[in-house]
N, C-alpha and C positions, 0 to 999 in steps of 0.2 A: 634505314628502316629494316627491322627484322622481317623475314618473309611472312611469318604468321600474322603480323599486323596487316600486311597486304592481302592475305587470305581473308581475314575478317572483313576488311573493307569491301571485298568483292561480294559479300553476302549480307551487307547491312540492310538492303531492301527486303531480303528474304526473312531475316531475323525480325524486322519490324512487323512483317505479316504474321510471323509465328506468335509474337507477343500479343498481337491483337486478335488472335484466333479465339472464338467463343469457348473452346475447350479450356484454354488456359485462363481466360478471364473468368470463366465459371468456377475454376478452382479457388480463386481468391475471394469472389463474392458469394461463394457457396451455392450458386444457382445451377451448377453442372449436374445433370441427371446422373445419379450414382450408377445406374445401369450402363451409361456410357463409360464412366470411369472403370467399372468392373470389366467391361469388354476390352478397354485399352490395357488394363493390367494383365489380363490373361494373354492378350496378343504380345505384350512386352515380354512376358515370361517365355513365350515361344521364340521370340526374336533373340533373346539373350543366349539361348543355346547355340544358335548359329553365329552370333556375334563372338562368343567365346571361342568357338572353333576357328573363326577367322583370325582372331588375335593369336592363337597358337600357331597358325600357319605363318603369320607375319613374323612371329618370334623366330621361326626357323630360317628366315631370310635376312635377319638384321645383320648389319656390319659390325656391331659392337656387342660384347658379352653382357654389358650392363643392360642393354636394351632387350636382350634375350630374356634376362631375369625379369625385367619390367613387364614385358608383354605376357610372359607365363603367369606372373602374379596377377596381372589384370584379367587374364582368362579365368583364373581361379576365383577372383573377386566377383566377376560377372555371374559365375555359377553359385558361389557360396553366399556372398554378402548380399547381392541384389536379389537373389532368390529368397533369402531370408526376409527381406522387405516384402516381396510379393506374397510369401507364404503367411506373413502376418495379416495381410489383407484377406487372403483366402480363408483363414481361420475365422475372421470376422464375418465373412459371407457364407461360411459353411460349405466351402468348395474343397473337394479332395484333389490330391495330385492327379489321380486318374482322370477326373473330370477336366482338369486344366490341360493336361498334356495330351489328351485325346482330342482336344478342340482343333479343328482345321485352321490353318493359317488363312488370314484374310488375303485378298488379292494384293493389297498394298504391302503387307508384311512379306509375302512370298517374293514380290518384286524386289523389295529392299534387301532382304537377306540373300537372295540369289545373286544380286549384283555385288554385294560385299564379298561373298565367297568366291565368286568368279575372279574378282580383282585380286583377292588374296592368293588364290591358286595360280593364276595365269600371268600376272603382271609383276614388275619389279617392286621391291619394298617401298620405294619412294611414292609410287602410285597408290600402294595399299594404305600407307599412313595418311595420304591425302583423302582417301575415301572413308576411312574409319574415324578421322579426327572430328568431324561434325557431331557425331553421336556423343562424344565426350564433352566437347566445348559448348555446344548449344544447350545441353542439359545444365551445365554449370551456370551459364548466363541466364537461362530461364529461372533456375533456382534462386539466383541472387535477385533477379527482378521481382519474383513473386514473394520472396522473403520480406521485402519492404511493405507488402500489403497484408500478408498472412491470410488465413482462411478460418471462417467460423466452423468449418467441418473438420473434426479431428483427424479423420482419415486423409483428407486432402492436405492438412497441415503436416502430417507424418511424411507424406511424399515430398512436400516442399523442403522440409528440414533435411532430408537425405541429400538432395542435390544442391542445397545452399551451404552445406557443411564445409568446414575447413579441411577435413580429411578428404572429401571428394575433390575439392579444389587442388589439393596437393597432387592427387593422381592425374588430374587434367593437365596441370602445369608440367608434369613430367613428359607427357606426350607432345605438348606444344614445343617444349625445349628440344625434343628429338626431331620434330619436324623442321625446326629452324636450323638445327645442326646439319641434317642431311641436305637441306636446301642449298646450303653454301657450296656443296660439292657438285651441284647439278648445273647443266646447261640451261639456257633460257627456255628451250623447248621442253626440257624435262620438268622444269618448275611450272610451266604452263599445263602440263599433263596433271601435275598435282592439283593445280587450281581447278581444272575442269572437274576432277573427281570430287573435290571439296564442295564446289558449287552444286553439283548434281545431287550428292547425298544430303546436302543442306535442304534442298527442295524436298527430298524424300522424308526428312524430319517433319516438315510442315504437313506432308501427306499423311504421316503416321498419326499425328494428333487429329487431323481431319477424319481419318479412318475411325478413330475411337469415338469422336463426336457423333459420327453418322452410324456407328455400329455396322460398319461395312460388311456386306454379305456378297457371296458369289451370286451373280444374276442368272446363272444357268447351271 
C-alpha cells in the first residue's frame, strides 16, 4: 500500500466530520448565511498569502528539481489563480483589496498559518509536505463530494466548481505523488512524523470551516 493511502486512512474520521459540518452542508443546500461565506473567503485570502510563502520555502528544500518547479508553480497559483477566484467574490460583494487585506486574521487562521510556516522554516522537507498536504487533498475531496449535490447559490457553486475541477485534481495528485516518493526513502519514525503533521493540519482544516461558520472573532 502506498503511504498516501495510509495517511488518508488516518484522517477518515476527521474527513467525515468535515463533510458533515454545517458550513459545507449549507453550501450545497443553499442555507449557509452568505455573511459566513464572505467571512470565510476573506480569511482564506489572508491564509493563502502565508500558504504560498510556505510552499516557496518547501521548494527551497526539495531533493528533486522537478519538485522545486512544482512548488514554485503552486506558490504562484495560490497567489494568482486562487486570488482571482476570491477577487471575483469580492467584486460581487463590493469589497476592495484594501478592505480585504487590512482585515485581521482570525485566531484559527493565525494558528494554522503560523504552524505551517514554522514547519516549513524549521523542519525537514518530508515533515513540511506532511503538514501542507491536507490543504490540497481535503479541498479536492470536499469539492468532489459537493459536486455531486451542487448548490442553488451561484456563488457557492463557483467555489465548488473550482475545487472539483480536473485541473485542481491534477495539481493535488502531483503533491500526493511527491509525498509517496519521499516516504519510500524514510524510516518508520520519519514517516510517523509526516503522519502526525498530516493529522494535525487536517484537524485545522475542520477548524477553518468552523471558524467561517461562526465568523470567529478575537474575544479580547
